[in-house]
C-alpha positions as CSV (number, residue, x, y, z in Angstrom):
1,M,10.2,16.4,7.6
2,L,6.9,16.2,5.7
3,K,5.3,12.8,6.4
4,V,2.9,11.8,3.6
5,G,0.7,8.7,3.2
6,L,0.0,7.5,-0.2
7,T,-2.7,4.9,-1.0
8,G,-5.2,3.7,-3.5
9,S,-7.0,0.7,-4.6
10,I,-5.5,-2.4,-6.3
11,A,-4.1,-2.0,-9.8
12,V,-4.3,1.8,-10.0
13,G,-0.6,2.5,-10.5
14,K,0.6,3.3,-6.9
15,T,4.0,1.7,-7.6
16,Y,4.6,3.7,-10.7
17,V,3.6,7.1,-9.0
18,C,6.0,6.1,-6.1
19,E,8.8,5.5,-8.6
20,V,8.2,9.1,-10.0
21,F,8.1,10.6,-6.4
22,E,11.5,8.7,-5.7
23,G,13.0,10.2,-8.9
24,L,11.9,13.6,-7.7
25,G,13.9,13.1,-4.5
26,C,11.2,11.9,-2.0
27,F,12.0,9.0,0.3
28,V,9.5,6.2,-0.5
29,L,8.7,3.1,1.6
30,D,6.4,0.5,0.2
31,A,4.3,-1.0,3.0
32,D,3.9,-4.3,1.1
33,Q,7.7,-4.7,1.2
34,T,7.6,-4.1,4.9
35,A,4.6,-6.5,5.3
36,R,6.8,-9.2,3.6
37,Q,9.7,-8.5,5.9
38,V,7.7,-8.8,9.2
39,V,6.5,-12.3,8.3
40,E,9.8,-13.7,7.1
41,P,11.0,-17.0,8.8
42,N,11.9,-16.7,12.5
43,T,9.8,-13.5,12.9
44,K,7.2,-12.7,15.4
45,G,4.8,-12.1,12.6
46,L,5.2,-15.4,11.0
47,R,4.8,-17.1,14.4
48,L,1.5,-15.3,15.1
49,I,0.2,-16.2,11.6
50,V,0.9,-19.9,12.1
51,E,-0.7,-19.8,15.5
52,C,-4.0,-18.4,14.0
53,F,-4.0,-20.0,10.5
54,G,-2.1,-23.3,11.1
55,D,1.0,-24.9,9.6
56,E,-0.8,-25.3,6.2
57,V,0.1,-21.6,5.4
58,L,3.8,-22.6,5.3
59,Q,5.7,-23.7,2.4
60,E,8.1,-26.7,2.8
61,N,11.1,-24.3,3.3
62,G,9.3,-22.8,6.2
63,E,8.5,-19.5,4.4
64,L,4.9,-18.1,4.3
65,D,2.7,-19.5,1.4
66,R,1.2,-16.2,0.2
67,V,-1.0,-17.9,-2.3
68,K,-2.4,-20.2,0.3
69,L,-3.0,-17.5,2.8
70,G,-4.5,-15.2,0.2
71,S,-7.0,-17.8,-0.8
72,I,-8.1,-18.3,2.8
73,V,-8.5,-14.5,3.6
74,F,-9.8,-13.1,0.3
75,N,-13.1,-14.7,0.6
76,N,-13.5,-14.4,4.5
77,G,-13.8,-10.9,6.0
78,T,-13.3,-12.1,9.5
79,K,-10.1,-14.0,8.7
80,R,-8.8,-11.0,6.6
81,Q,-9.3,-8.7,9.6
82,L,-7.5,-11.2,11.8
83,L,-4.6,-11.2,9.5
84,N,-4.6,-7.4,9.3
85,E,-4.6,-7.3,13.1
86,I,-1.5,-9.3,13.2
87,V,0.4,-7.6,10.4
88,H,-0.5,-3.9,10.8
89,P,1.0,-3.1,14.3
90,L,4.2,-4.9,13.1
91,V,4.3,-2.8,9.9
92,I,3.5,0.4,11.6
93,E,6.4,-0.2,14.1
94,E,8.8,-0.7,11.1
95,Q,7.4,2.3,9.4
96,N,8.0,4.5,12.4
97,K,11.7,3.3,12.6
98,W,12.1,4.2,9.0
99,L,10.5,7.6,9.3
100,E,12.8,8.4,12.3
101,Q,15.9,7.4,10.3
102,K,14.9,9.5,7.2
103,E,14.3,12.5,9.5
104,N,17.6,12.2,10.9
105,E,19.1,11.9,7.4
106,K,17.3,14.9,6.0
107,P,15.2,16.9,8.4
108,D,13.7,19.0,5.6
109,G,12.9,16.0,3.3
110,I,9.6,14.5,2.2
111,A,8.9,10.9,3.3
112,I,6.2,8.9,1.5
113,I,4.8,5.7,2.8
114,D,2.7,3.8,0.2
115,A,0.1,1.3,1.8
116,A,-3.0,-0.1,0.3
117,L,-5.1,-0.3,3.5
118,M,-3.9,3.0,5.1
119,I,-7.5,4.4,5.2
120,E,-9.1,1.2,6.4
121,S,-6.6,0.7,9.1
122,R,-6.9,4.4,10.1
123,S,-3.2,4.6,10.0
124,Y,-3.3,7.5,7.6
125,K,-4.1,9.8,10.6
126,R,-0.3,9.6,11.4
127,F,0.6,11.6,8.3
128,D,0.8,15.3,7.6
129,K,-0.9,14.8,4.2
130,L,-2.6,11.9,2.3
131,I,-2.4,11.3,-1.4
132,V,-4.9,9.0,-3.1
133,V,-3.9,7.4,-6.4
134,W,-6.9,6.3,-8.6
135,C,-7.9,5.6,-12.0
136,D,-11.0,4.9,-14.2
137,S,-12.7,1.7,-12.9
138,V,-12.7,0.0,-16.4
139,I,-9.0,0.7,-16.7
140,Q,-8.4,-0.6,-13.2
141,L,-10.2,-3.9,-14.1
142,K,-8.2,-4.4,-17.2
143,R,-4.9,-3.7,-15.5
144,L,-5.6,-6.2,-12.7
145,M,-6.7,-9.0,-15.0
146,L,-3.6,-8.3,-17.2
147,R,-1.2,-8.0,-14.2
148,N,-2.3,-11.0,-12.2
149,N,-3.7,-13.2,-15.0
150,L,-7.1,-13.2,-13.7
151,S,-10.6,-13.7,-15.1
152,E,-12.9,-10.7,-14.9
153,N,-15.0,-12.3,-12.3
154,E,-11.8,-13.1,-10.1
155,A,-10.5,-9.5,-10.6
156,L,-13.8,-8.0,-9.7
157,K,-13.9,-10.0,-6.5
158,R,-10.5,-8.5,-5.4
159,I,-11.6,-5.0,-6.3
160,N,-14.8,-5.3,-4.4
161,A,-13.2,-6.7,-1.3
162,Q,-11.7,-3.3,-0.9
163,M,-13.1,0.0,0.0
164,S,-14.3,1.8,-3.2
165,Q,-12.2,4.3,-5.0
166,E,-14.7,6.9,-4.5
167,E,-14.8,6.5,-0.8
168,K,-10.9,6.6,-0.6
169,K,-10.9,9.7,-2.7
170,S,-13.0,11.5,-0.1
171,Y,-10.1,11.2,2.4
172,A,-7.4,12.6,0.1
173,D,-5.6,15.9,0.5
174,F,-4.2,15.3,-3.0
175,L,-5.5,13.0,-6.0
176,I,-3.4,11.6,-8.7
177,D,-5.2,10.3,-11.6
178,T,-3.3,7.5,-13.6
179,S,-6.1,6.7,-16.1
180,G,-4.2,8.4,-19.1
181,G,-1.1,6.3,-18.9
182,F,2.6,6.9,-18.0
183,E,3.1,10.5,-19.4
184,V,0.0,11.9,-17.8
185,S,0.6,10.1,-14.6
186,I,4.2,11.8,-14.4
187,K,2.6,15.2,-15.0
188,N,0.0,14.7,-12.2
189,T,2.6,13.4,-9.8
190,E,4.9,16.2,-10.5
191,K,2.2,18.7,-9.7
192,V,1.4,17.1,-6.4
193,F,5.2,17.1,-5.7
194,L,5.4,20.9,-6.3
195,E,2.5,21.3,-3.8
196,L,4.2,19.1,-1.2
197,E,7.4,21.2,-1.6
198,K,5.4,24.4,-1.0
199,I,3.9,22.9,2.3
200,N,7.4,21.7,3.4
201,K,9.1,25.1,3.1
């Protein structure tokens, strides 16, 4: 099985690209979804977060208050790193289980894991190939403002808290540009899919 990492900065269209890959027959796992699962109530992940950040990051029903935790870590590099150190190993453990399961299902398949911090956490090294999704920075800013209902200043803060798109692109085996909208993104994704199929033969 070909194991592929897919990453890119915030609001560049990773989710849409993943939907296209899924439609083409790839197995796709969203690391955000896994990251949510590993911090659900009664999990080791949530227990560790509460130990580090206190009860104030919990909602009344015992679930993680993502907004509260987000506001704590977004402006504090040390706390953000601490959170990543808790969540990443748990996410990787779940991803490995998923990869094993998919390999048993279809040994000649293509499995793609989509994760925003794959390069920063060095976890991209576990994959055969790395795809970086990117788009023009002006478009990225507009998409983020619209999607999260943020001011330009707030959106820029979030973008600048991450590794730059240019730096991410330097790690890529394949690049997918989503600047041109849906149709162009589909074509660009299909091209990369054909390349992956060639490698996987």
